[in-house]
C-alpha positions as CSV (number, residue, x, y, z in Angstrom):
1,M,215.4,-6.8,65.1
2,R,212.0,-7.0,66.6
3,F,209.6,-9.6,67.7
4,E,206.1,-9.7,66.8
5,S,205.1,-11.9,69.7
6,P,207.4,-11.1,72.6
7,W,205.3,-12.8,75.5
8,A,206.1,-15.8,74.0
9,F,209.5,-15.7,76.2
10,L,207.8,-15.9,78.9
11,L,207.7,-19.5,78.3
12,L,211.9,-19.3,79.5
13,L,210.5,-19.5,83.1
14,L,209.3,-23.1,82.5
15,I,212.9,-24.2,81.8
16,P,214.0,-24.0,85.7
17,F,211.3,-25.9,86.6
18,I,211.7,-28.6,83.6
19,I,215.5,-28.7,85.1
20,W,214.2,-29.7,88.7
21,L,211.7,-32.1,87.8
22,R,214.8,-33.8,85.7
23,F,217.6,-33.5,88.0
24,F,216.6,-32.9,91.4
25,R,212.9,-33.7,92.2
26,P,212.7,-35.7,95.5
27,G,212.1,-39.4,95.2
28,H,214.9,-40.6,93.2
29,T,216.4,-43.8,94.8
30,A,220.1,-44.8,95.4
31,I,222.1,-47.5,96.6
32,R,224.8,-46.7,99.6
33,F,227.9,-48.0,99.4
34,S,230.7,-48.0,102.2
35,T,232.8,-45.9,100.1
36,I,233.3,-45.2,95.9
37,S,237.1,-44.6,96.1
38,I,238.1,-47.4,94.0
39,A,235.2,-46.6,91.4
40,A,236.5,-43.5,91.2
41,K,240.0,-44.6,90.9
42,A,238.5,-46.3,87.4
43,G,237.7,-43.1,85.8
44,K,235.1,-42.4,83.1
45,S,234.4,-43.9,79.8
46,A,233.9,-41.7,76.6
47,R,230.4,-42.3,77.0
48,Q,230.2,-41.2,80.8
49,R,231.7,-38.1,80.1
50,F,229.4,-37.1,77.3
51,L,226.4,-38.3,79.4
52,W,225.2,-34.5,79.7
53,L,225.1,-33.6,76.5
54,P,221.3,-35.2,75.1
55,D,219.8,-33.1,78.0
56,F,221.9,-30.2,77.2
57,L,220.7,-30.1,73.2
58,R,217.2,-30.5,74.3
59,F,217.2,-27.3,76.5
60,I,219.0,-25.5,73.7
61,A,216.0,-27.3,71.3
62,L,213.6,-25.7,73.4
63,V,214.9,-22.0,73.8
64,L,215.3,-22.0,70.1
65,F,211.9,-23.3,69.8
66,I,210.7,-20.4,72.3
67,A,212.4,-17.7,70.0
68,A,210.9,-18.9,67.0
69,L,207.4,-18.7,69.0
70,A,208.4,-14.7,69.2
71,R,208.6,-14.5,65.9
72,P,211.7,-12.2,65.0
73,Q,211.7,-10.2,62.4
74,S,214.1,-7.6,60.6
75,G,214.3,-5.9,57.8
76,L,214.9,-2.2,56.0
77,E,212.6,0.3,56.5
78,Q,212.2,3.2,54.1
79,V,210.9,6.1,55.9
80,R,209.5,9.5,53.7
81,E,208.8,12.6,55.3
82,I,205.6,14.4,53.8
83,N,204.9,17.8,54.6
84,K,202.6,18.9,51.9
85,G,201.2,17.8,48.7
86,I,197.9,17.8,46.8
87,A,194.3,17.0,47.7
88,I,192.6,14.8,45.0
89,E,189.2,13.6,44.4
90,M,189.0,10.3,42.2
91,V,185.3,10.6,40.8
92,L,184.6,7.3,39.2
93,D,181.5,6.4,36.8
94,R,179.8,3.1,37.6
95,S,176.4,3.6,35.5
96,G,175.3,0.7,33.2
97,S,177.4,2.2,30.0
98,M,180.6,1.7,31.6
99,G,180.2,-2.0,30.9
100,A,180.5,-1.8,27.3
101,E,183.9,-3.5,26.4
102,L,187.1,-1.8,24.6
103,E,190.3,-2.5,23.8
104,Y,193.3,-1.6,26.6
105,R,196.3,-2.4,26.0
106,G,195.9,-5.4,23.9
107,G,193.2,-7.2,25.1
108,L,189.1,-6.6,26.2
109,M,187.7,-5.1,29.3
110,T,185.3,-3.3,30.3
111,R,185.4,0.3,30.3
112,L,185.0,0.2,34.4
113,D,187.8,-2.2,34.6
114,A,190.0,0.0,32.5
115,V,189.4,3.1,34.3
116,K,189.8,1.2,37.6
117,K,193.4,0.3,36.3
118,V,194.2,3.5,35.3
119,F,193.1,4.9,38.6
120,E,195.4,2.6,40.5
121,E,198.9,3.1,38.2
122,F,197.8,6.8,38.8
123,V,198.0,6.5,42.5
124,M,200.5,4.0,43.0
125,G,202.2,3.9,39.9
126,S,203.1,1.8,37.4
127,A,206.1,-0.1,34.7
128,Q,205.0,2.5,32.4
129,G,206.3,5.4,33.7
130,L,203.8,6.6,36.0
131,E,205.4,7.7,39.8
132,G,202.3,8.2,41.8
133,R,201.0,10.1,44.0
134,P,202.7,9.1,47.4
135,N,202.7,12.7,48.8
136,D,198.9,13.3,48.0
137,L,195.9,13.0,49.8
138,I,193.7,10.4,47.9
139,G,190.2,10.3,48.3
140,M,187.5,8.0,46.1
141,I,183.5,8.8,45.0
142,I,181.8,6.5,43.1
143,F,178.6,7.1,41.4
144,A,175.5,6.5,38.8
145,R,172.6,7.9,39.5
146,Y,173.6,8.8,43.2
147,P,177.3,9.4,44.5
148,D,178.7,7.9,47.3
149,T,182.1,8.2,49.2
150,I,183.7,5.1,49.4
151,C,187.2,6.5,50.2
152,P,187.8,9.5,52.5
153,L,191.0,11.4,51.8
154,T,193.9,9.6,52.9
155,L,197.6,9.1,52.7
156,A,197.5,5.5,53.5
157,H,197.4,4.7,49.7
158,G,198.0,0.7,50.5
159,A,193.8,0.6,51.0
160,L,192.7,2.1,47.7
161,P,193.3,-1.2,45.4
162,E,191.2,-3.0,48.0
163,F,188.4,-0.1,47.7
164,L,188.8,-0.3,43.9
165,K,188.1,-4.2,44.2
166,S,184.5,-3.3,45.8
167,V,183.7,-0.9,42.9
168,N,181.1,-2.4,40.6
169,L,178.7,-1.5,37.9
170,V,175.3,-0.6,38.9
171,Q,172.8,-3.5,39.3
172,E,169.4,-2.0,39.4
173,K,167.6,-0.1,36.9
174,E,166.2,2.0,39.2
175,E,169.7,3.2,40.4
176,D,171.4,3.5,36.7
177,G,172.2,7.4,35.7
178,T,174.9,9.4,35.1
179,A,174.8,11.9,37.8
180,I,177.9,13.6,36.9
181,G,177.1,17.2,38.6
182,D,175.9,15.9,41.9
183,A,179.0,13.7,41.9
184,L,181.6,16.6,41.2
185,A,179.4,18.9,43.9
186,L,180.3,16.1,46.4
187,A,183.9,15.8,45.4
188,A,184.2,19.5,46.0
189,A,182.6,19.7,49.4
190,R,184.6,17.0,50.8
191,L,187.5,19.0,49.3
192,E,186.4,22.1,51.4
193,T,186.5,20.0,54.2
194,A,190.0,18.4,53.6
195,E,191.6,20.2,56.5
196,K,189.3,18.8,59.1
197,S,189.8,15.1,57.4
198,L,193.4,15.2,58.5
199,K,193.0,15.7,62.4
200,G,191.6,12.0,62.4
201,Q,194.7,10.8,60.5
202,K,197.4,10.5,63.4
203,G,200.7,12.5,62.7
204,T,199.6,14.4,59.7
205,A,197.2,17.2,61.4
206,N,199.8,19.8,62.3
207,V,202.5,19.3,59.7
208,Y,200.8,18.4,56.5
209,K,200.3,21.2,54.2
210,I,197.2,21.0,51.2
211,K,198.7,23.0,48.5
212,S,195.7,23.2,46.3
213,K,192.9,20.7,45.6
214,V,191.8,18.6,42.4
215,V,188.6,16.5,41.4
216,V,189.3,13.8,38.7
217,L,186.7,12.6,36.9
218,L,186.7,9.2,35.2
219,S,183.4,8.9,33.1
220,D,182.0,7.7,29.5
221,G,178.7,9.7,29.5
222,E,177.0,12.8,29.9
223,N,175.1,13.9,32.8
224,N,171.5,12.9,32.5
225,Y,170.3,13.0,36.4
226,G,171.0,14.8,39.4
227,K,170.1,17.9,40.9
228,R,173.1,19.8,39.7
229,T,174.7,20.3,36.4
230,P,178.4,20.1,35.9
231,I,178.3,23.6,35.3
232,E,176.6,24.5,38.8
233,A,178.9,21.8,40.6
234,A,182.1,23.9,39.1
235,E,180.5,27.0,40.2
236,L,180.0,25.3,43.6
237,A,183.9,24.1,43.7
238,A,185.2,27.7,42.7
239,N,183.2,28.8,45.5
240,G,183.7,26.3,48.1
241,G,181.8,23.1,48.4
242,S,180.7,23.6,52.2
243,R,177.0,24.7,51.4
244,Y,176.5,21.1,49.6
245,I,177.0,18.9,52.8
246,R,173.7,20.3,54.3
247,S,172.0,18.4,51.3
248,L,174.1,15.3,51.3
249,S,171.2,13.3,53.2
250,S,169.3,13.6,50.1
251,V,171.8,12.9,47.2
252,E,174.4,10.6,48.9
253,R,173.5,7.3,50.5
254,L,175.8,6.2,53.0
């Protein structure tokens, strides 16, 4: 068991002060008698015997209230040791053509929404039998006329669905286009520096080994914009993408 707010137990220090105020504070009046021996012989009624009980229950309730403020928590934590996996850059097309509707699993949705669902199920797993990629580094790049990195390579996959929610179709005409080559080149550059990305993730830099590096392209169109063709981007990936980083400022708007 653990407590989310253990500082709340400091309130227990108030209980002795409350007891002092309740029972021992100076100023209580008393009537003096020469002797109380006769009254003592009379004994105590059942009510007198339990006069202490209401105050006792109040203090117990106060202690339990303070314990509740400390927010006790318990549960089972599944610990999975991850020491190797694949570095995967997911490259999503958000150009205007991705707004066309299609039928997917019995319903109509845009191509972009379908791609986002496929992306999430591929990474997180699904009831349809996909196991997910819990051991792999996942990064996300979106593109239309220009590519953008919206999620660096990470093992913290819980954040990816929130990043996906922020992916929308391009709104401005001057930003529309399908720069597949530039997007793939950016993905290659990010994969080239994957080991460096690991250094910023606590507990993984010295124990996690990248077995291979993969780019997954999710697009419906043909390359029609950008400085590089998909073939040139593939050659860049084969030769190492680090050369592309020097030109990021001209093709990626961060």
